[in-house]
KOLRONU-15433 format. One line per field, with one value per residue (C-alpha): residue in three letters; x, y, z. Coordinates in Angstrom, 3 decimals. Example, Ala and Ser with C-alpha at 12.3 -4.5 7.8 and 13.67 -1.06 7.14 Angstrom:
milo c(ALA;SER)
c1 c(12.300;13.670)
c2 c(-4.500;-1.060)
c3 c(7.800;7.140)
END
This chain:
milo c(MET;CYS;GLY;ILE;VAL;ALA;TYR;ILE;GLY;HIS;ARG;GLU;ALA;CYS;PRO;ILE;ILE;LEU;LYS;GLY;LEU;ARG;ARG;LEU;GLU;TYR;ARG;GLY;TYR;ASP;SER;ALA;GLY;VAL;ALA;LEU;LEU;ASN;GLY;ALA;LEU;ASN;VAL;TYR;LYS;LYS;LYS;GLY;LYS;VAL;ASN;ASP;LEU;GLU;ALA;PHE;ILE;ALA;GLU;LYS;ASP;THR;HIS;ALA;HIS;ILE;GLY;MET;GLY;HIS;THR;ARG;TRP;ALA;THR;HIS;GLY;GLU;PRO;ASN;ASP;SER;ASN;ALA;HIS;PRO;HIS;TYR;SER;THR;SER;GLU;ARG;ILE;ALA;ILE;ILE;HIS;ASN;GLY;ILE;ILE;GLU;ASN;TYR;ALA;ALA;LEU;LYS;THR;HIS;LEU;GLN;LYS;GLN;GLY;HIS;VAL;PHE;GLN;SER;ASP;THR;ASP;THR;GLU;VAL;PHE;VAL;ASN;LEU;ILE;GLU;GLU;ILE;GLN;LYS;GLN;ASN;SER;CYS;SER;LEU;GLU;GLU;ALA;VAL;ARG;LEU;ALA;LEU;HIS;GLU;VAL;VAL;GLY;ALA;TYR;ALA;ILE;VAL;VAL;LEU;SER;LYS;ASP;ASP;PRO;GLY;GLN;LEU;ILE;ALA;ALA;ARG;LYS;GLY;SER;PRO;LEU;VAL;ILE;GLY;VAL;GLY;LYS;ASP;GLU;PHE;PHE;LEU;ALA;SER;ASP;ALA;THR;PRO;ILE;ILE;GLU;TYR;THR;ASN;GLU;VAL;VAL;TYR;VAL;ASN;ASP;TYR;GLU;ILE;ALA;VAL;ILE;ARG;ASP;GLY;LYS;LEU;ASP;ILE;ARG;THR;LYS;GLU;ASP;VAL;GLN;GLN;THR;PRO;TYR;ILE;GLN;LYS;LEU;GLU;MET;GLU;LEU;ASP;SER;ILE;GLU;LYS;GLY;GLY;TYR;GLU;HIS;PHE;MET;LEU;LYS;GLU;ILE;PHE;GLU;GLN;PRO;ARG;SER;ILE;LEU;ASP;SER;MET;ARG;GLY;ARG;LEU;GLU;LEU;GLU;ALA;GLY;HIS;LEU;ASN;MET;GLY;GLY;ILE;ARG;ALA;TYR;GLU;ARG;LYS;PHE;VAL;ASN;ALA;GLU;ARG;ILE;ILE;ILE;VAL;ALA;CYS;GLY;THR;SER;TRP;HIS;ALA;GLY;LEU;VAL;ALA;GLU;TYR;LEU;ILE;GLU;ASP;LEU;ALA;ARG;ILE;PRO;VAL;GLU;VAL;GLU;TYR;ALA;SER;GLU;PHE;ARG;TYR;ARG;ASN;PRO;ILE;ILE;THR;GLU;ARG;ASP;ILE;VAL;LEU;ALA;ILE;SER;GLN;SER;GLY;GLU;THR;ALA;ASP;THR;LEU;ALA;ALA;ILE;GLU;LEU;ALA;LYS;SER;LYS;GLY;ALA;THR;ILE;PHE;GLY;ILE;CYS;ASN;VAL;VAL;GLY;SER;SER;ILE;ALA;ARG;ALA;THR;ASP;ALA;GLY;ALA;TYR;THR;HIS;ALA;GLY;PRO;GLU;ILE;GLY;VAL;ALA;SER;THR;LYS;ALA;PHE;THR;ALA;GLN;VAL;THR;VAL;LEU;THR;LEU;LEU;ALA;MET;ILE;VAL;GLY;HIS;LYS;ARG;GLY;THR;LEU;THR;ASP;SER;LYS;LEU;ARG;GLU;LEU;MET;VAL;GLU;LEU;SER;ASN;ILE;PRO;ALA;LYS;VAL;GLU;LYS;ALA;LEU;LEU;LEU;ASN;THR;GLU;ILE;GLU;GLN;ILE;SER;GLU;ILE;PHE;ARG;ASP;VAL;PRO;ASN;PHE;LEU;TYR;LEU;GLY;ARG;GLY;TYR;ASN;PHE;PRO;VAL;ALA;LEU;GLU;GLY;ALA;LEU;LYS;LEU;LYS;GLU;ILE;SER;TYR;ILE;HIS;ALA;GLU;GLY;TYR;PRO;ALA;ALA;GLU;MET;LYS;HIS;GLY;PRO;ILE;ALA;LEU;ILE;ASP;GLU;ASN;MET;PRO;VAL;VAL;VAL;ILE;ALA;THR;LYS;ASP;SER;SER;TYR;GLU;LYS;VAL;VAL;SER;ASN;ILE;GLN;GLU;VAL;LYS;ALA;ARG;LYS;GLY;ARG;ILE;ILE;ALA;VAL;VAL;THR;GLU;GLY;ASP;THR;VAL;ILE;PRO;PRO;MET;ALA;GLU;PHE;VAL;ILE;GLU;VAL;PRO;ALA;THR;SER;GLU;VAL;LEU;MET;PRO;LEU;VAL;SER;VAL;ILE;PRO;LEU;GLN;LEU;LEU;SER;TYR;HIS;ILE;ALA;VAL;LEU;ARG;GLY;CYS;ASN;VAL;ASP;GLN;PRO;ARG;ASN;LEU;ALA;LYS;SER;VAL;THR;VAL;GLU)
c1 c(-116.141;-118.467;-121.087;-120.901;-123.694;-123.726;-125.879;-125.673;-128.326;-131.864;-133.677;-134.090;-130.895;-131.979;-134.506;-132.013;-129.257;-131.407;-132.619;-129.036;-127.853;-130.481;-129.186;-125.626;-126.443;-124.947;-121.572;-121.912;-124.657;-123.089;-124.267;-125.421;-125.481;-126.055;-124.622;-126.859;-125.699;-128.210;-126.617;-125.938;-123.948;-126.043;-124.778;-127.202;-125.967;-127.073;-125.841;-127.759;-129.406;-130.518;-134.058;-132.787;-131.244;-134.426;-136.479;-133.912;-134.099;-137.854;-138.388;-135.103;-134.613;-133.437;-134.113;-131.039;-129.970;-126.505;-125.593;-123.875;-124.524;-122.621;-123.314;-120.465;-118.653;-116.410;-112.619;-111.302;-113.663;-116.639;-120.074;-121.769;-123.235;-119.936;-117.968;-120.648;-119.998;-120.129;-117.508;-117.161;-113.860;-113.177;-114.780;-117.741;-117.214;-116.126;-117.645;-116.344;-117.424;-114.784;-114.435;-111.015;-108.268;-105.724;-102.679;-100.756;-103.745;-102.185;-99.187;-101.404;-103.807;-101.016;-99.825;-103.327;-104.050;-100.968;-102.501;-105.615;-107.931;-110.382;-111.621;-115.098;-114.592;-112.096;-112.000;-109.205;-111.710;-112.027;-108.249;-108.631;-111.160;-109.178;-106.046;-107.902;-109.069;-105.582;-103.987;-106.589;-105.979;-102.184;-102.021;-105.020;-105.970;-109.164;-110.890;-109.945;-106.267;-106.458;-107.895;-105.168;-102.420;-103.979;-103.933;-100.166;-99.898;-102.225;-101.073;-103.664;-106.834;-109.707;-112.763;-113.902;-116.527;-116.059;-118.498;-117.739;-120.052;-117.850;-118.360;-122.106;-122.292;-119.342;-118.774;-115.292;-114.449;-111.285;-110.200;-107.286;-107.906;-111.611;-114.317;-116.091;-118.429;-120.072;-123.450;-123.908;-127.429;-128.885;-127.447;-127.033;-124.513;-124.738;-121.770;-121.637;-119.418;-121.028;-123.715;-126.698;-127.875;-127.346;-129.092;-132.565;-131.533;-128.993;-127.142;-124.139;-121.280;-117.659;-115.423;-112.940;-109.385;-106.834;-105.220;-107.921;-109.891;-113.349;-114.762;-118.399;-119.542;-121.819;-123.205;-119.790;-117.488;-113.763;-111.388;-107.700;-104.875;-103.334;-100.636;-103.318;-103.215;-106.654;-108.277;-110.991;-113.849;-114.667;-118.434;-119.614;-123.093;-124.424;-125.890;-127.543;-131.343;-133.231;-135.205;-131.946;-131.304;-134.817;-135.982;-138.578;-140.972;-138.368;-138.051;-134.309;-131.799;-129.815;-132.742;-133.415;-129.779;-129.726;-132.715;-131.148;-128.301;-129.737;-129.832;-126.517;-124.707;-126.309;-125.360;-121.780;-121.696;-123.601;-121.534;-118.701;-120.084;-121.250;-122.551;-123.846;-120.617;-118.644;-116.217;-115.566;-114.858;-113.543;-112.517;-110.411;-108.040;-107.518;-104.534;-102.878;-103.659;-100.000;-99.175;-101.697;-100.670;-97.000;-97.525;-95.263;-97.488;-100.760;-101.110;-104.674;-105.199;-108.548;-110.348;-113.349;-115.828;-113.704;-110.822;-113.045;-113.854;-110.100;-109.660;-112.177;-110.167;-106.996;-108.647;-110.054;-106.879;-104.565;-107.049;-107.985;-104.976;-102.173;-100.665;-99.442;-101.677;-101.177;-104.107;-103.170;-105.051;-104.566;-104.375;-101.236;-99.711;-98.107;-96.613;-94.680;-92.229;-93.627;-91.534;-93.103;-91.572;-92.447;-93.467;-96.238;-99.874;-101.626;-105.363;-107.191;-110.795;-113.178;-116.930;-116.791;-113.510;-112.588;-111.172;-108.240;-106.081;-106.556;-105.700;-102.521;-101.610;-102.123;-99.802;-97.110;-97.417;-97.306;-94.103;-92.537;-93.567;-96.283;-99.282;-102.425;-105.832;-108.866;-112.268;-114.833;-118.476;-118.465;-117.745;-115.261;-114.126;-110.575;-109.482;-110.942;-108.783;-105.653;-105.316;-103.797;-106.894;-109.859;-113.443;-116.616;-118.895;-122.135;-123.862;-125.700;-125.715;-125.258;-126.665;-126.665;-123.426;-122.962;-121.990;-124.006;-124.475;-121.014;-119.480;-121.247;-120.674;-116.962;-116.732;-118.544;-116.073;-113.116;-114.444;-114.638;-111.114;-109.745;-111.524;-110.197;-106.617;-106.729;-107.964;-105.346;-102.624;-103.834;-104.510;-108.270;-109.316;-111.960;-114.329;-113.844;-114.260;-117.507;-118.741;-118.008;-119.574;-122.820;-122.839;-122.002;-124.853;-127.182;-126.004;-128.575;-131.412;-129.775;-129.348;-133.024;-133.856;-131.646;-133.534;-136.710;-135.174;-135.873;-138.829;-137.105;-133.985;-136.093;-137.500;-134.003;-132.957;-135.701;-134.078;-130.585;-131.390;-130.034;-126.898;-123.617;-121.340;-121.348;-118.788;-118.661;-116.753;-115.911;-113.233;-111.792;-113.884;-116.316;-113.730;-113.891;-117.689;-117.449;-115.388;-117.907;-120.852;-119.202;-118.391;-121.986;-123.303;-120.769;-121.415;-125.151;-126.248;-123.263;-122.976;-119.399;-118.731;-115.629;-115.007;-112.456;-111.248;-113.127;-109.939;-108.493;-111.277;-109.195;-106.354;-108.135;-111.744;-113.106;-112.558;-115.416;-117.979;-120.668;-124.442;-124.905;-122.605;-124.248;-121.895;-122.704;-121.010;-120.923;-120.954;-121.893;-120.855;-117.289;-113.788;-113.666;-117.087;-115.987;-113.602;-116.356;-118.641;-115.945;-115.743;-119.499;-119.264;-116.610;-118.923;-121.885;-119.855;-119.342;-123.042;-122.580;-125.760;-125.161;-126.667;-125.569;-125.662;-125.774;-126.403;-129.975;-130.669;-127.929;-128.879;-125.688;-125.502;-129.175;-129.323;-126.272;-127.429;-130.056;-130.936;-130.319;-130.409;-130.358;-128.932;-128.901;-125.995;-123.350;-119.688;-117.331;-115.584;-118.898;-120.406;-119.485;-122.000;-124.754;-123.649;-123.217;-126.909;-128.325;-125.580;-126.556;-130.203;-129.322;-127.382;-130.102;-132.964;-131.049;-130.159;-133.754;-135.060;-132.535;-133.811;-130.585;-130.414;-129.163;-128.616;-126.666;-124.872;-123.160;-119.619;-119.549;-119.703;-120.090;-116.991;-113.797;-112.116;-109.773;-107.016)
c2 c(-85.629;-87.931;-90.201;-93.981;-96.490;-100.242;-103.197;-106.990;-109.226;-110.526;-107.219;-105.238;-103.222;-100.243;-98.650;-98.947;-97.392;-94.494;-93.676;-93.827;-91.518;-88.964;-89.043;-88.612;-85.933;-83.308;-84.889;-84.178;-83.410;-82.796;-86.171;-89.564;-93.149;-96.785;-100.134;-103.180;-106.762;-109.433;-111.595;-108.435;-105.569;-102.480;-98.955;-96.023;-92.494;-88.925;-85.385;-83.546;-84.571;-87.988;-87.116;-86.743;-90.208;-91.679;-90.257;-91.556;-95.158;-95.235;-97.475;-99.406;-102.930;-102.338;-105.743;-106.884;-107.962;-106.504;-103.024;-99.752;-96.054;-92.788;-89.081;-86.971;-83.760;-83.158;-83.212;-84.627;-83.825;-81.485;-82.590;-84.507;-87.925;-89.401;-88.326;-89.525;-92.711;-95.733;-96.312;-99.422;-100.956;-101.089;-104.540;-103.431;-106.526;-104.528;-101.384;-99.095;-96.163;-94.011;-91.189;-89.531;-88.530;-90.696;-88.450;-90.582;-91.210;-89.478;-91.821;-94.854;-93.717;-93.402;-96.918;-98.366;-96.694;-98.421;-101.703;-100.984;-99.509;-96.923;-94.199;-92.709;-90.006;-87.466;-88.962;-90.545;-93.174;-94.744;-95.207;-97.098;-99.609;-100.220;-100.772;-103.486;-105.075;-104.981;-106.521;-109.283;-110.047;-109.997;-112.108;-114.403;-113.735;-113.257;-109.886;-109.590;-110.122;-107.672;-104.994;-105.650;-105.366;-102.217;-100.553;-100.968;-98.956;-96.024;-92.937;-90.805;-91.201;-93.554;-95.306;-97.727;-100.364;-102.813;-105.181;-107.711;-109.479;-112.563;-112.620;-112.018;-112.777;-110.682;-107.094;-105.675;-102.419;-100.686;-97.386;-95.083;-91.551;-91.491;-92.748;-96.082;-97.827;-101.257;-101.930;-105.512;-106.921;-110.412;-112.031;-108.601;-105.779;-102.053;-99.889;-96.104;-93.070;-92.442;-94.025;-91.935;-94.405;-97.369;-96.454;-97.310;-100.950;-101.755;-100.137;-102.464;-101.137;-101.769;-98.796;-99.807;-98.689;-97.296;-99.893;-102.469;-104.429;-105.774;-108.704;-109.707;-113.013;-115.862;-113.736;-113.272;-110.297;-110.809;-107.908;-108.043;-105.558;-104.572;-107.121;-109.861;-110.149;-111.114;-108.736;-109.318;-106.871;-104.710;-104.184;-100.968;-99.836;-96.664;-94.097;-92.125;-91.995;-92.055;-88.883;-86.959;-87.197;-86.124;-82.506;-82.790;-80.268;-77.615;-76.321;-76.968;-78.995;-75.813;-74.134;-77.280;-77.413;-73.722;-74.354;-77.521;-75.558;-75.204;-78.996;-79.637;-77.203;-78.892;-82.336;-81.150;-80.189;-83.210;-85.248;-82.719;-79.730;-80.902;-77.700;-79.058;-80.919;-77.878;-79.561;-80.243;-83.610;-84.460;-88.089;-87.629;-85.220;-87.231;-89.311;-86.248;-83.754;-83.190;-82.663;-79.843;-78.327;-78.299;-77.466;-74.745;-74.218;-75.439;-75.530;-75.671;-77.081;-76.907;-75.740;-73.533;-73.112;-75.352;-72.913;-70.115;-72.210;-72.635;-68.847;-68.594;-71.294;-69.217;-66.415;-68.879;-70.855;-67.864;-65.959;-68.712;-71.071;-68.654;-71.060;-69.641;-70.763;-70.737;-71.354;-72.841;-73.607;-77.345;-76.977;-74.810;-76.335;-79.384;-77.410;-74.754;-76.958;-75.976;-76.147;-78.804;-80.400;-83.151;-80.460;-79.192;-80.200;-80.169;-79.701;-80.889;-79.769;-81.222;-81.716;-84.867;-86.218;-86.961;-83.636;-84.624;-81.568;-81.898;-85.601;-84.772;-82.143;-84.717;-87.182;-84.529;-83.512;-87.155;-87.692;-84.848;-86.411;-83.931;-84.993;-84.915;-84.070;-84.267;-82.629;-83.998;-84.951;-88.388;-91.454;-93.794;-91.212;-91.128;-88.202;-89.865;-92.904;-90.998;-88.848;-89.710;-88.512;-86.283;-85.291;-85.712;-82.713;-84.754;-82.290;-85.068;-85.430;-82.185;-82.551;-78.934;-78.198;-74.875;-75.741;-74.112;-76.340;-77.832;-74.399;-73.828;-77.427;-77.120;-73.795;-75.356;-78.238;-75.892;-73.647;-76.614;-77.631;-74.131;-73.971;-77.358;-76.617;-73.096;-74.353;-77.119;-74.596;-72.219;-69.405;-69.711;-69.230;-71.302;-68.342;-67.445;-71.104;-71.303;-68.090;-69.391;-72.775;-71.114;-68.872;-71.724;-73.784;-70.893;-70.655;-73.105;-70.965;-67.795;-69.340;-70.329;-66.687;-65.495;-67.815;-65.849;-63.132;-65.274;-63.259;-59.939;-61.120;-62.406;-58.898;-57.387;-60.018;-58.895;-55.459;-56.771;-59.755;-58.189;-56.392;-57.521;-57.107;-57.314;-56.353;-57.979;-56.400;-57.646;-57.312;-59.736;-62.858;-61.508;-61.188;-64.940;-64.597;-61.868;-64.220;-67.009;-64.736;-63.655;-67.242;-68.359;-65.602;-66.396;-70.127;-70.164;-66.853;-66.289;-62.687;-61.497;-60.916;-60.247;-60.411;-58.080;-57.059;-53.803;-51.795;-53.049;-51.326;-48.146;-50.053;-50.631;-51.866;-48.450;-47.498;-49.839;-48.166;-46.029;-45.685;-49.093;-51.136;-53.120;-53.467;-56.043;-55.046;-57.429;-54.841;-56.652;-55.294;-56.435;-55.055;-53.661;-52.046;-48.396;-49.072;-50.755;-47.780;-45.608;-47.987;-47.747;-43.958;-44.185;-46.345;-44.055;-40.989;-42.639;-43.499;-47.252;-49.220;-50.529;-53.745;-53.930;-57.020;-55.638;-56.753;-56.459;-53.064;-51.212;-47.528;-46.173;-47.995;-48.133;-44.419;-44.938;-48.097;-48.558;-51.994;-53.394;-57.039;-57.550;-60.768;-61.870;-60.753;-63.287;-63.478;-62.036;-65.397;-67.119;-64.473;-66.225;-68.942;-66.327;-63.625;-66.102;-67.083;-63.965;-64.158;-67.738;-66.711;-63.666;-65.744;-68.404;-66.003;-63.963;-67.177;-68.439;-65.079;-65.222;-68.669;-70.468;-74.103;-73.526;-77.198;-77.868;-74.676;-74.744;-76.095;-77.145;-80.483;-81.194;-83.217;-82.231;-85.626;-84.651;-82.052)
c3 c(-144.027;-145.899;-144.376;-144.606;-143.929;-144.612;-143.651;-143.791;-142.306;-142.739;-143.375;-146.558;-146.759;-148.866;-146.455;-143.586;-145.679;-146.916;-143.412;-142.185;-144.954;-144.003;-140.430;-141.689;-144.230;-141.922;-142.760;-146.475;-148.938;-152.334;-153.634;-152.408;-153.567;-152.676;-153.748;-153.320;-153.710;-154.669;-157.311;-159.289;-157.785;-158.515;-157.895;-157.918;-157.228;-157.753;-157.296;-154.579;-151.332;-150.144;-151.237;-154.812;-154.603;-153.179;-156.057;-158.556;-157.322;-156.781;-159.824;-159.520;-158.216;-154.652;-153.157;-151.201;-147.729;-148.067;-149.208;-148.474;-148.937;-148.937;-148.697;-150.020;-149.175;-152.178;-151.909;-155.196;-158.058;-158.225;-157.021;-159.853;-160.606;-161.768;-158.701;-156.297;-154.332;-154.459;-157.136;-159.270;-160.219;-163.969;-164.260;-162.107;-159.958;-156.873;-155.344;-152.628;-150.471;-148.833;-146.331;-146.345;-148.739;-150.554;-150.856;-153.383;-155.640;-158.671;-158.809;-158.218;-160.927;-163.493;-162.650;-162.866;-166.197;-167.590;-166.417;-168.456;-165.821;-167.094;-164.773;-164.827;-162.195;-160.880;-157.389;-155.392;-154.274;-157.708;-157.642;-154.357;-155.714;-158.876;-156.825;-154.894;-158.123;-159.670;-156.584;-156.479;-160.164;-159.917;-156.753;-157.349;-153.738;-151.763;-151.615;-147.962;-148.768;-151.690;-149.408;-146.850;-149.445;-150.913;-147.504;-147.452;-150.667;-150.026;-148.149;-146.401;-144.390;-145.029;-143.776;-146.477;-147.082;-149.948;-151.663;-154.387;-156.821;-156.408;-152.615;-152.217;-148.486;-147.379;-146.381;-145.724;-143.959;-142.762;-141.268;-140.661;-139.473;-140.396;-138.033;-138.418;-135.990;-136.277;-134.707;-133.550;-133.793;-133.787;-136.906;-138.492;-138.550;-139.213;-140.207;-140.126;-139.720;-136.332;-134.207;-135.331;-138.038;-135.708;-132.459;-133.826;-134.257;-131.542;-128.679;-128.934;-131.036;-131.872;-132.682;-135.359;-134.595;-137.013;-139.291;-138.542;-141.136;-140.331;-142.299;-141.833;-143.281;-142.186;-139.353;-137.743;-137.277;-137.697;-137.003;-137.869;-138.107;-141.394;-140.529;-140.247;-136.450;-135.140;-132.649;-130.079;-130.771;-127.754;-127.639;-125.999;-125.005;-126.607;-124.227;-127.023;-127.197;-130.503;-129.754;-129.338;-133.093;-134.133;-134.509;-131.773;-133.294;-134.103;-137.649;-137.702;-135.712;-135.076;-133.328;-131.308;-130.250;-129.283;-127.029;-125.604;-124.040;-120.527;-120.397;-122.180;-119.867;-116.865;-118.193;-118.684;-114.989;-113.693;-111.244;-111.524;-109.661;-106.235;-104.722;-101.446;-100.744;-101.821;-104.194;-107.861;-109.389;-112.846;-113.119;-116.233;-114.530;-111.330;-112.428;-113.968;-111.247;-110.332;-114.003;-114.193;-110.880;-111.896;-115.580;-116.938;-119.969;-121.447;-125.230;-126.561;-130.060;-131.830;-134.978;-135.680;-132.854;-130.621;-131.152;-129.883;-126.803;-126.415;-126.421;-123.585;-121.793;-122.174;-120.214;-117.670;-116.995;-116.858;-114.691;-112.250;-112.315;-113.338;-115.875;-119.213;-122.088;-125.840;-128.175;-131.535;-134.706;-134.972;-138.746;-138.395;-135.279;-136.886;-139.759;-137.875;-135.949;-132.521;-129.372;-127.129;-124.045;-121.593;-119.094;-121.355;-121.318;-124.675;-124.418;-127.553;-128.102;-130.701;-130.792;-132.884;-131.569;-135.193;-136.427;-138.650;-137.946;-134.198;-134.322;-136.250;-133.645;-130.895;-132.590;-132.941;-129.284;-128.165;-130.110;-128.073;-124.760;-123.791;-121.735;-123.870;-122.377;-124.654;-124.480;-126.921;-127.147;-128.748;-126.625;-128.258;-130.821;-132.149;-129.961;-126.880;-127.626;-128.665;-125.538;-122.144;-120.318;-120.907;-120.289;-122.307;-122.665;-122.550;-124.892;-126.702;-130.506;-132.402;-135.908;-137.084;-138.925;-137.114;-133.543;-130.794;-127.766;-128.394;-127.710;-124.406;-123.287;-124.055;-122.208;-119.241;-118.996;-119.497;-116.731;-114.358;-115.331;-114.677;-111.328;-110.221;-111.249;-109.817;-106.463;-106.350;-107.155;-104.462;-106.929;-106.439;-102.835;-101.092;-100.968;-104.631;-105.616;-103.690;-105.301;-108.793;-108.049;-106.980;-110.028;-112.419;-110.986;-111.899;-115.512;-116.997;-115.622;-116.949;-120.387;-120.231;-119.549;-122.402;-124.755;-124.006;-126.202;-129.284;-130.600;-129.971;-131.827;-134.721;-135.124;-135.182;-137.712;-140.094;-140.273;-141.075;-143.264;-146.458;-145.285;-146.911;-143.865;-140.062;-137.436;-133.986;-131.100;-127.621;-124.963;-122.435;-122.027;-124.617;-127.393;-128.230;-128.144;-130.799;-132.965;-132.457;-133.269;-136.520;-137.451;-136.914;-139.181;-141.906;-141.742;-142.163;-143.718;-146.067;-144.862;-144.498;-140.807;-138.740;-135.019;-133.384;-129.968;-129.487;-128.906;-132.216;-134.116;-134.231;-135.874;-139.150;-139.032;-138.073;-141.729;-142.635;-140.398;-141.980;-141.761;-143.426;-141.183;-138.353;-135.378;-132.716;-129.461;-126.503;-123.723;-120.529;-117.127;-116.498;-115.904;-119.478;-119.401;-119.447;-122.316;-124.332;-123.720;-125.310;-128.278;-128.748;-128.786;-131.504;-133.626;-133.000;-134.034;-137.420;-137.773;-137.353;-136.565;-133.069;-131.742;-128.104;-125.919;-122.379;-118.821;-117.584;-116.076;-117.955;-118.301;-119.895;-123.229;-124.357;-125.327;-127.573;-129.353;-132.048;-130.657;-127.182;-126.133;-122.357;-120.879;-117.239;-115.065;-114.084;-113.131;-115.734;-116.167;-116.928;-119.190;-122.486;-121.604;-121.559;-124.008;-126.876;-126.835;-128.558;-131.194;-132.014;-132.336;-134.443;-136.967;-137.047;-137.746;-140.332;-142.187;-142.124;-143.374;-146.219;-147.213;-146.280;-145.213;-141.692;-140.870;-144.071;-145.106;-148.472;-148.735;-145.068;-143.303;-139.624;-138.911;-140.739;-140.969;-143.807;-143.909)
END
């Protein structure tokens, strides 16, 4: 979950690397460092943010045309200067940066210590670089060959970049299970964990595949497999725009991304919902249409916010397409010996397309013969390449660690998928399909209207900024929204919050309710409305502080609630796209009022690329 940046070419490397690290800081911000090669191999690193590193090296010699940088999210070893990357080998002739986890590092470390290697950190990464050095010494081989041989000995996930004082014009990189992209410029190359540090300089990129090693020297890129089989680099064009990764006048990326949702939802529908023609089109599903129509079961695997989108999809697919759906935590799926058959479809959801647990779940499902359909946001990502087919959400870059527009974009694509499959199966009539298409086309405008509640929600947030606990309740389609609202508050404000099905409140959580407990109830007009009204009365009878999210014009609930947030009416199956908006704003404003860093919440990173 760390961020990697490297450069080799005719420009000054350090400014490019530092700017890239700032753009990747959402991937990790425990510490940061750079290695610069200009005759000497200099490593500078510091606990804290990229700004702390920049201040630290202000008076250092940073002149170089080749270098690499890293921003860390700690796995092995606490955040401190010593554990920050890059790491030297014992001789300080080789340096490495690494994203991932080396599972057999302890055994390798013991072996290397017996060979005389001295370790300065608690990280698995320092083991990696010393293994490369030991192999090069024992085999009298090139650095490239030493890296290749080392990759045969390590077990785990990695994206690495390696520099050597003895090879001053060469940069070596490799990956397995952690993302790595190479930007191709004119006589220069840029490496990074994702494309955000690259887009300013070139829109031509190569996505490195698992078990591939990239060597850049003399202005040329050479890619080979771990078995030394040469590969032809496939250069792709980036569609990302530079302004999409800037704040654009907003105080935080999270707020910008909340307000981008009318557009990201529309972009997720663009070319797929053809209202005038009266049909839906999703290219990724076309070749597997019969598989979906005849599916006996759909298994959804995801983590975090994507898992909540998967729960919404369970309601959608079972409701509209009448196919049984199971929603699994990807992190548990591979460890419980699941029953998977060739008749199953596994639907994998991930914003980044690099989530390690979801990738592992995909590999397990593939080994059982299931058809794998992926939904992710990043073109060329690992999940996009590992699945049989899929659909991109087209949400644009999401920099804030707490996902907002990713959730609504995923739900939009999943809604389209459920509608297409339901219509093909005959469980969704022409008239009902048309009705949903019209209503879905109106969702961006309704989200825009919901965003006008921002000031009102900020005022509510002021009242609840210092409470220690929150409870979120919802039923039906709004139950996953309650879970997502609670997760957002936990992630960025550090307030303990739990989401529950409203009817489950009586089975335990009601014991928590008193005059100090805020209870957010998603109570929009739907098939469960009367039941939710009863749940609100139960909370009110115990003096809970009710914040109700209701449909515009509701006259029943407002007298019962202390605070009421009205959202535009829409179809029950589409309500999560609207009802989640005030919950995102509530968590954002509470976190800001508490002085929290909403874009970089403690202990979290954007893309969980390690188990």
